[in-house]
Each structure stands twice: as structure tokens, then as C-alpha cells.
C-alpha positions as a printed NumPy array, in Angstrom:
array([[115.311, 145.323,  92.673],
       [116.593, 148.212,  90.316],
       [117.516, 148.412,  87.111],
       [121.636, 148.243,  87.405],
       [121.512, 145.628,  90.039],
       [118.896, 143.279,  87.463],
       [121.699, 143.717,  84.671],
       [124.561, 142.536,  87.51 ],
       [121.998, 139.562,  88.594],
       [121.917, 138.896,  84.935],
       [125.816, 138.52 ,  84.18 ],
       [126.347, 136.958,  87.634],
       [126.986, 133.001,  87.35 ],
       [123.975, 131.182,  88.029],
       [123.164, 130.505,  91.933],
       [123.497, 126.837,  92.615],
       [119.823, 126.529,  92.646],
       [119.57 , 127.632,  89.33 ],
       [122.103, 125.329,  88.413],
       [121.315, 122.391,  86.582],
       [120.448, 119.451,  88.776],
       [122.184, 115.894,  87.903],
       [119.74 , 113.345,  87.768],
       [121.537, 110.403,  89.055],
       [119.937, 107.703,  86.411],
       [120.761, 109.34 ,  83.987],
       [124.29 , 110.762,  84.401],
       [124.548, 106.87 ,  85.413],
       [123.768, 105.781,  81.224],
       [126.845, 106.897,  79.771],
       [128.577, 104.345,  81.992],
       [126.504, 101.268,  80.607],
       [128.268, 102.094,  76.665],
       [131.923, 100.498,  76.82 ],
       [134.657, 103.336,  77.363],
       [135.78 , 102.362,  73.645],
       [132.261, 102.736,  71.604],
       [132.219, 106.137,  73.562],
       [135.962, 107.56 ,  72.672],
       [135.351, 106.034,  69.05 ],
       [132.202, 107.836,  68.574],
       [134.078, 111.009,  70.061],
       [136.622, 110.437,  67.417],
       [134.607, 110.33 ,  64.885],
       [132.177, 113.407,  65.736],
       [135.336, 114.965,  65.941],
       [136.281, 113.825,  62.287],
       [132.997, 114.752,  60.629],
       [133.433, 118.297,  62.392],
       [136.813, 118.903,  60.933],
       [136.061, 118.033,  57.38 ],
       [133.01 , 120.523,  57.3  ],
       [134.644, 123.348,  55.524],
       [133.932, 127.156,  57.803],
       [132.644, 128.889,  54.659],
       [130.886, 125.954,  52.893],
       [126.892, 125.407,  53.894],
       [126.425, 122.728,  50.63 ],
       [126.289, 119.828,  53.161],
       [124.226, 121.691,  55.861],
       [120.788, 121.212,  56.978],
       [117.662, 123.816,  57.392],
       [117.719, 124.132,  61.31 ],
       [115.08 , 127.254,  61.273],
       [110.97 , 126.65 ,  62.875],
       [109.922, 129.728,  61.473],
       [106.96 , 129.677,  58.46 ],
       [108.72 , 132.93 ,  57.618],
       [111.605, 131.68 ,  56.009],
       [109.128, 130.003,  54.082],
       [107.227, 132.922,  52.604],
       [110.58 , 134.595,  51.92 ],
       [111.764, 131.237,  49.883],
       [108.11 , 130.91 ,  47.797],
       [108.166, 134.759,  46.995],
       [111.943, 134.819,  45.377],
       [111.585, 131.142,  43.709],
       [112.016, 131.142,  39.993],
       [109.212, 128.72 ,  39.028],
       [110.218, 126.145,  36.238],
       [108.833, 123.286,  34.439],
       [109.63 , 120.88 ,  37.446],
       [107.276, 122.765,  40.071],
       [104.401, 121.253,  37.865],
       [105.613, 117.827,  39.861],
       [103.622, 118.968,  42.569],
       [100.776, 119.77 ,  40.434],
       [100.459, 115.575,  39.333],
       [101.079, 114.469,  42.779],
       [ 98.325, 116.675,  44.109],
       [ 95.333, 115.777,  41.548],
       [ 96.629, 111.646,  42.449],
       [ 96.733, 112.348,  46.277],
       [ 92.97 , 114.383,  45.859],
       [ 92.133, 111.246,  43.698],
       [ 93.404, 108.892,  46.547],
       [ 91.273, 110.72 ,  49.382],
       [ 88.694, 110.941,  47.322],
       [ 88.515, 106.752,  47.113],
       [ 89.672, 105.854,  50.147],
       [ 86.197, 104.939,  52.75 ],
       [ 88.824, 104.629,  55.571],
       [ 89.583, 106.093,  57.297],
       [ 87.02 , 108.793,  58.054],
       [ 87.343, 112.772,  57.069],
       [ 88.429, 114.026,  60.352],
       [ 91.677, 111.349,  60.174],
       [ 92.329, 112.352,  56.337],
       [ 91.615, 116.689,  57.039],
       [ 94.362, 115.615,  60.414],
       [ 96.948, 114.231,  58.397],
       [ 96.81 , 116.432,  55.662],
       [ 96.724, 119.157,  58.284],
       [ 99.627, 117.373,  59.607],
       [101.444, 117.507,  56.088],
       [100.897, 121.088,  55.226],
       [102.496, 122.273,  59.167],
       [105.428, 120.218,  57.762],
       [106.166, 121.784,  54.601],
       [105.408, 124.93 ,  56.255],
       [108.573, 124.631,  58.442],
       [112.062, 124.828,  57.003],
       [112.946, 121.975,  59.252],
       [110.619, 119.567,  58.028],
       [110.56 , 120.835,  54.441],
       [113.723, 119.644,  53.154],
       [112.95 , 116.14 ,  53.912],
       [109.132, 116.098,  53.561],
       [109.604, 117.776,  49.958],
       [111.942, 114.576,  48.247],
       [109.541, 112.136,  50.07 ],
       [106.465, 113.63 ,  48.754],
       [106.564, 111.046,  45.522],
       [106.65 , 108.013,  47.835],
       [104.097, 109.464,  50.143],
       [102.193, 110.145,  47.31 ],
       [102.464, 106.086,  46.247],
       [101.832, 104.748,  49.005],
       [ 98.581, 106.844,  49.43 ],
       [ 97.908, 105.991,  45.845],
       [ 98.647, 101.536,  46.923],
       [ 96.164, 102.045,  50.178],
       [ 92.959, 103.28 ,  48.048],
       [ 93.256, 100.495,  45.346],
       [ 91.536,  98.109,  47.738],
       [ 88.646, 100.927,  47.097],
       [ 88.033, 101.241,  43.643],
       [ 85.235,  99.119,  41.952],
       [ 85.987,  96.09 ,  40.147],
       [ 82.924,  97.95 ,  38.043],
       [ 85.616, 100.793,  36.958],
       [ 88.063,  98.284,  36.67 ],
       [ 89.69 ,  96.794,  33.553],
       [ 89.522,  93.343,  32.931],
       [ 92.469,  90.69 ,  34.236],
       [ 94.826,  89.096,  32.342],
       [ 95.401,  85.773,  33.472],
       [ 97.076,  84.134,  30.249],
       [ 99.519,  86.947,  28.946],
       [102.36 ,  86.506,  31.621],
       [102.396,  82.302,  31.415],
       [102.272,  83.26 ,  27.494],
       [105.026,  85.926,  27.503],
       [107.093,  83.062,  29.438],
       [106.649,  80.476,  26.884],
       [107.632,  82.484,  24.354],
       [110.52 ,  84.867,  25.654],
       [112.221,  81.858,  28.017],
       [110.759,  78.597,  26.843],
       [109.584,  77.645,  29.974],
       [107.693,  78.79 ,  32.827],
       [110.424,  79.73 ,  35.035],
       [108.364,  80.199,  38.199],
       [106.679,  76.866,  38.464],
       [110.162,  74.905,  37.88 ],
       [112.039,  77.389,  40.851],
       [109.351,  76.642,  42.737],
       [108.399,  72.732,  42.365],
       [110.679,  71.227,  44.843],
       [110.3  ,  73.173,  48.424],
       [112.668,  72.449,  51.254],
       [112.158,  74.379,  54.663],
       [116.143,  75.49 ,  53.766],
       [115.134,  77.15 ,  50.701],
       [112.132,  78.78 ,  52.169],
       [114.513,  80.734,  54.241],
       [116.87 ,  81.639,  52.266],
       [113.861,  83.178,  50.217],
       [112.52 ,  84.892,  53.029],
       [115.139,  86.553,  53.813],
       [115.197,  88.86 ,  51.097],
       [111.708,  89.025,  49.908],
       [109.661,  89.268,  53.546],
       [112.646,  90.884,  55.358],
       [115.656,  92.841,  53.642],
       [113.059,  94.04 ,  51.084],
       [111.387,  96.295,  53.534],
       [114.495,  98.077,  55.116],
       [116.715,  98.526,  52.42 ],
       [115.258, 102.014,  51.235],
       [115.711, 103.332,  54.976],
       [119.098, 102.003,  54.908],
       [119.971, 103.177,  51.613],
       [118.453, 106.458,  52.33 ],
       [120.737, 106.634,  55.609],
       [123.981, 105.452,  53.232],
       [123.269, 108.15 ,  50.165],
       [122.83 , 110.913,  53.039],
       [125.919, 109.947,  54.945],
       [128.354, 109.072,  51.643],
       [126.648, 110.466,  48.938],
       [127.541, 114.013,  47.513],
       [124.829, 116.346,  48.569],
       [121.648, 116.019,  46.678],
       [122.141, 112.229,  46.226],
       [119.259, 111.121,  49.094],
       [116.845, 113.351,  47.728],
       [117.541, 112.176,  44.244],
       [116.887, 108.734,  45.192],
       [113.785, 109.495,  47.331],
       [112.403, 110.516,  44.125],
       [112.695, 108.295,  41.892],
       [111.636, 105.914,  44.176],
       [108.355, 107.711,  44.402],
       [107.898, 107.855,  41.129],
       [109.166, 104.696,  39.857],
       [106.568, 103.24 ,  42.686],
       [103.581, 105.846,  41.197],
       [104.174, 104.677,  37.563],
       [104.473, 101.021,  38.697],
       [100.941, 100.595,  40.45 ],
       [ 99.455, 103.12 ,  37.426],
       [100.473,  99.967,  35.329],
       [ 99.047,  97.726,  37.806],
       [ 95.715,  99.653,  37.871],
       [ 95.538, 100.106,  33.854],
       [ 96.995,  96.139,  33.209],
       [ 96.053,  94.172,  36.188],
       [ 97.842,  90.395,  35.64 ],
       [ 97.658,  87.124,  37.735],
       [100.547,  86.106,  39.648],
       [101.608,  82.446,  39.38 ],
       [100.206,  81.818,  42.723],
       [ 96.92 ,  82.211,  40.929],
       [ 97.34 ,  79.394,  38.174],
       [ 98.191,  77.097,  40.55 ],
       [ 95.488,  77.388,  42.433],
       [ 92.443,  78.471,  39.921],
       [ 94.214,  77.427,  36.743],
       [ 94.09 ,  79.487,  33.887],
       [ 90.088,  80.243,  34.864],
       [ 88.851,  83.981,  34.196],
       [ 89.908,  85.783,  37.488],
       [ 87.695,  88.558,  39.113],
       [ 88.459,  91.338,  41.604],
       [ 86.832,  89.334,  44.764],
       [ 89.283,  86.569,  44.567],
       [ 91.34 ,  87.506,  48.087],
       [ 95.215,  87.775,  47.81 ],
       [ 97.786,  84.826,  48.795],
       [100.752,  84.175,  50.717],
       [102.055,  81.729,  48.667],
       [105.131,  80.411,  49.522],
       [105.675,  82.613,  52.38 ],
       [102.848,  80.724,  54.135],
       [105.552,  78.087,  55.057],
       [107.212,  80.718,  56.918],
       [103.684,  81.474,  58.62 ],
       [104.199,  78.254,  59.868],
       [107.375,  77.38 ,  60.477],
       [107.56 ,  79.916,  63.21 ],
       [104.032,  79.806,  64.098],
       [102.519,  83.072,  63.433],
       [100.158,  84.769,  60.797],
       [102.167,  87.548,  59.383],
       [102.421,  87.168,  56.141],
       [ 98.959,  84.915,  55.226],
       [ 96.758,  86.883,  56.829],
       [ 98.924,  90.318,  55.258],
       [ 98.886,  89.379,  51.836],
       [ 94.899,  88.027,  52.224],
       [ 94.78 ,  91.874,  52.757],
       [ 96.394,  93.06 ,  50.131],
       [ 95.039,  96.223,  48.228],
       [ 96.61 ,  95.119,  44.715],
       [ 95.758,  91.349,  44.372],
       [ 96.591,  91.33 ,  40.661],
       [ 99.492,  93.597,  40.552],
       [102.156,  91.186,  39.431],
       [103.437,  93.436,  36.305],
       [105.461,  94.713,  37.004],
       [107.47 ,  93.952,  39.912],
       [107.881,  96.655,  42.634],
       [110.115,  94.469,  44.458],
       [112.786,  93.82 ,  41.428],
       [112.443,  97.481,  40.823],
       [113.103,  98.383,  44.37 ],
       [115.763,  96.062,  43.976],
       [117.102,  97.528,  40.844],
       [116.984, 100.663,  41.543],
       [118.586, 100.412,  45.05 ],
       [121.757,  98.703,  43.392],
       [122.158, 101.236,  40.637],
       [122.557, 103.964,  43.281],
       [124.204, 102.33 ,  45.607],
       [126.538, 101.339,  42.813],
       [126.924, 104.835,  42.351],
       [128.097, 105.742,  45.256],
       [130.103, 102.576,  46.142],
       [131.151, 101.184,  42.285],
       [133.576,  98.649,  44.098],
       [130.535,  97.058,  45.51 ],
       [128.595,  96.789,  42.308],
       [128.801,  92.855,  42.645],
       [127.624,  92.951,  45.338],
       [124.509,  94.711,  44.779],
       [123.969,  92.607,  41.636],
       [124.283,  89.553,  43.393],
       [121.731,  90.842,  46.082],
       [119.282,  91.684,  43.33 ],
       [119.231,  88.458,  41.477],
       [118.565,  86.514,  44.891],
       [115.754,  88.238,  45.362],
       [114.725,  87.384,  41.901],
       [114.958,  84.173,  42.681],
       [113.274,  84.512,  45.521],
       [110.096,  85.91 ,  43.886],
       [109.883,  82.963,  41.585],
       [110.156,  80.5  ,  43.868],
       [107.506,  81.929,  46.664],
       [105.431,  81.834,  43.498],
       [104.931,  85.578,  43.706],
       [106.399,  86.809,  40.227],
       [107.555,  85.828,  36.636],
       [109.974,  86.07 ,  35.279],
       [109.006,  88.75 ,  32.663],
       [107.515,  90.299,  36.085],
       [111.322,  91.145,  37.339],
       [112.441,  92.061,  33.951],
       [109.632,  94.795,  33.512],
       [109.924,  95.82 ,  37.134],
       [114.109,  96.285,  36.452],
       [113.627,  97.986,  33.051],
       [110.868, 100.331,  35.033],
       [113.94 , 100.891,  38.044],
       [116.444, 101.453,  34.658],
       [114.463, 104.717,  33.136],
       [113.998, 106.467,  36.535],
       [117.607, 106.06 ,  37.523],
       [119.187, 107.197,  34.66 ],
       [116.811, 109.811,  33.897],
       [117.812, 111.04 ,  37.488],
       [121.311, 110.655,  36.589],
       [121.273, 112.758,  33.305],
       [119.153, 115.321,  35.194],
       [119.453, 115.664,  38.755],
       [122.107, 113.227,  40.284],
       [125.812, 114.522,  41.67 ],
       [128.694, 112.944,  40.577],
       [130.601, 111.406,  42.987],
       [134.286, 112.462,  43.716],
       [136.767, 110.103,  44.651],
       [138.892, 112.39 ,  46.704],
       [135.78 , 113.041,  48.876],
       [134.573, 110.255,  51.176],
       [131.091, 111.747,  53.214],
       [129.176, 114.512,  52.163],
       [130.609, 116.804,  54.642],
       [133.639, 116.915,  52.14 ],
       [132.013, 118.172,  49.487],
       [132.466, 121.895,  48.609],
       [130.703, 121.933,  45.617],
       [128.665, 119.117,  43.917],
       [128.344, 117.863,  39.295],
       [125.563, 117.116,  37.93 ],
       [125.47 , 115.126,  34.292],
       [127.728, 113.405,  32.251],
       [131.1  , 115.004,  30.916],
       [131.026, 116.282,  27.436],
       [133.777, 115.349,  24.816],
       [136.657, 117.97 ,  24.599],
       [136.567, 118.991,  28.421],
       [137.302, 116.973,  31.262],
       [134.368, 117.81 ,  33.162],
       [132.425, 119.95 ,  30.317],
       [129.317, 120.414,  31.871],
       [129.567, 121.011,  35.673],
       [126.004, 121.386,  36.965],
       [126.213, 122.855,  40.853],
       [123.684, 123.497,  43.233],
       [123.74 , 123.51 ,  47.055],
       [120.985, 121.103,  48.508],
       [120.367, 122.918,  51.762],
       [121.271, 126.658,  52.292],
       [120.335, 127.667,  55.352],
       [120.996, 131.307,  54.466],
       [118.869, 131.488,  51.216],
       [115.817, 133.017,  50.799],
       [115.088, 130.476,  48.077],
       [115.461, 126.56 ,  48.674],
       [114.626, 123.079,  47.344],
       [111.11 , 123.373,  46.188],
       [112.391, 122.229,  42.623],
       [114.838, 120.416,  40.837],
       [116.495, 122.597,  38.673],
       [120.21 , 122.728,  37.059],
       [122.798, 125.097,  36.855],
       [125.372, 124.898,  34.013],
       [129.314, 126.581,  33.869],
       [131.553, 125.588,  31.368],
       [135.297, 124.151,  32.963],
       [138.587, 123.425,  30.441],
       [139.855, 120.547,  33.333],
       [139.694, 119.735,  36.811],
       [136.635, 118.897,  39.207],
       [136.162, 122.351,  40.115],
       [134.162, 125.21 ,  38.587],
       [135.573, 127.291,  36.145],
       [138.015, 130.398,  37.367],
       [135.419, 133.002,  35.887],
       [132.29 , 131.793,  37.247],
       [130.655, 132.321,  40.825],
       [131.64 , 130.557,  44.065],
       [128.244, 128.276,  45.139],
       [129.136, 129.372,  48.426],
       [128.863, 133.089,  47.411],
       [126.3  , 132.332,  45.672],
       [122.692, 133.332,  47.883],
       [120.073, 131.955,  46.005],
       [119.364, 128.046,  45.869],
       [120.639, 126.82 ,  42.853],
       [117.84 , 123.966,  42.896],
       [116.081, 126.774,  40.522],
       [118.411, 127.023,  37.606],
       [120.368, 129.853,  38.596],
       [123.432, 129.953,  35.759],
       [127.12 , 130.261,  38.064],
       [129.023, 131.273,  35.567],
       [128.657, 134.744,  33.489],
       [127.815, 135.778,  30.179],
       [130.948, 136.759,  29.316],
       [132.885, 133.187,  30.436],
       [130.516, 131.929,  28.023],
       [131.541, 134.075,  25.458],
       [135.383, 133.367,  26.223],
       [134.552, 129.308,  25.909],
       [132.702, 129.877,  22.775]])
């Protein structure tokens, strides 16, 4: 075959033997889905595509598998103070890995290699970077079971009951758990043993779809750092939960005492399973009552969901109160633990809101509607004085989301950048790194 006939062969339509064959088993799958559902799904996809601006990439995701893009991003990255977070995470991870006795070195090396590979590929890096704090927290939490009691502080048994009586005049956990009933057991189990573990995933999905670009990564980082802080406090200030008082009284505790499922044992008995009894018995953090991360999770999720869906705030608050009651009814936490967990979540949220959390624009419904985002609270004297605008994932940028930064531009009104500032669409640098969107002349004119 000469060259001309070869190119003619490439340009010609595919012959029957090269055409894509239809597999009967696979082709019949769409027919199993109701036509009404398929039509609604097609309409939803068309609606999302029509909302995307052809000139904006603020809501786009990285699709590159090339490590060269990552190396290019590192070369053009403007390092800042916020990059120190990865050094802290590395120190915590190294400590946890050095303490862990199982799994062995081969498994640890394999997991670390997979993580590094995920950070090198742009398509996975955009999700791994925001979730690094949460992954580090899981590693630290699991390693707590391997820390010898010889190197850990003594366990505080009397502090939390005393605070409970001083602040509230009674032990609320003992009062709420005094009267048991199977209906109350199930009502307490639903938020504490079911909804609690799936709620972060649901919140991330909702924030990703309906929140401004950058909301979900901000929640992921706040969630991870809140849990790291909570586990660190539990390691340095170990306190016994209410179930310990019910079983052993106020006798001194030691780290050989196994965990107890307390009120959740009734759920295992009700369904004839051994899930919570064995799970809490092997808990890595037996004396981690203070602060309550169950309360911290619920409060942080309430604040972020209320930020995106403010009209649903009463529902989220009701869920948090429901979980508060469940933790005390099941004898897993004192009321002071719940307050401390919510306080920790509030610190994480309001710090993230002031520095990194994008503001919701009322005329936008999905993330694909946003051409720009605004970070920080409006300043006095301006409708939206401080506009911190960044692009979450910029597939055409040489820089990426290696750190969280902010950039500022002044505007006298409206919800868009000032006329003198550069459009985020035209900016070729990722604004996670703190590039200023307004020129010096714009600031001088505003002053």
C-alpha cells in the first residue's frame, strides 16, 4: 500500500469489521431505565451545559494525566505562608506511620507511593489536595491505638462530670439515658450510627454541585483540620465518657480499658448483629470524650450547608440538636463535650469563611453558573468592597491549587469585579496564589 492509498484509507469511513459492535446485553440496559427518568436526565445535562459560559473555566475540572503539567505548575507556583500546611501534614503523617505497627512496611510504602502518584497527576491532584488534611486525620486517629500508655498523659475521670454539674446543675447525660425504650434507641441510632458517617459525603456532593466553585475544597480542608485538632486535644487531654462512669464509677482509668458501645449495644441486640459492640471495643481512641467530634461534624456541616442554603438552616440546626440528644442518650458524651466540639467547628468555619470561603451569589443556582467568586466579608462603604476572586481549577493555567491564597480588588458596587480589574477569565495564573486582579492605578484611583 503506497502513501496516497494509505491516507485515503484513513480518510474513508470505517469498514464494517472496524465499526463498533453492539453487545445485546449492554444495549438493553438503557431500556431497563424508565423513559421518564432518561428524559429528565438528558434535560438536566442539557441545562448544565447551557449554563456554562464558553469563555469561563472557573467551574472546569482538570482532565490531564500528564505529570509535566504538575511540574510546570510547581515551577510557576508563587510560594506563600499557606504552603506551610503541607509541611505540618507531612510531619503528622510521618509520626503516625512511625508509630503504627500494622500494616507492615511494604503496605505503608505502597500506600505512600499511590498517594504520591495521585498528587503528580493533575486529574487526581485537584481532589487529593483538599482532602489531604482529612486523610492525615484518619492516619493519626488509627495510629493512636499503637501509642504506649507510658508516653501518654493520665486520664481525667472526674473533670467532665464536675464541669457538667457546675455548668448545668446536673449530669444531663445520665438524666437523658435513665429511661430506655426501643423507639428511643432507634431514634438515637439513626443520627449517631448512620447519618453521622455518611453526612460528610452528602455535604461534599451538595457543596460541589450547588455551591460556588471553591466551597467544597474549603469545607474539606476545614473538616480535616478540625478533626486533627480534635484528636490532638484528645491525646493531650484524655477524658472518660459517661459509659465509663456508669460501669466503673469515678475509679481511676488506664489505657488497658477497652471501649464500650454503651447504648448502641441495644441496636446490635435488636438486629441480631455484632457491629457496634465489636467496633467500639477495638476503638483506637477510647478516652476521647472531649471534645466531641460527632458534635463537631454536625456543627461544621450545618454552618457550611447553611452558607449555601440559608433557608434550610432550621433543618440543619434541628439535625445538630437531634445528634446532641443522641450522643447523651447513648452515654457517649457529656453536654460539655458537645459544646466544645461545636466551638471547635465554629472556629474552623469562621476562619475559613473570613479567608477562603466564596460568597454565594443569589442569582446563581449551580456551580456552572459562576463566572467569578468573591471571598471575604463586604467592607463598609462599598457594596462588595473586598472582592477576593480566584479560579478553583484552571485547566489552561500553569499554576494550580497547591495553596489557598486570596487576591483583592475594589469595586464601588455590583457583584462583579471593577471595570479596571482584569477578568478572571483572561488571567492565566491561578488565583489560589494571591495574584492581584486590580492594577496599581485602580487602587490609587480608589484611594
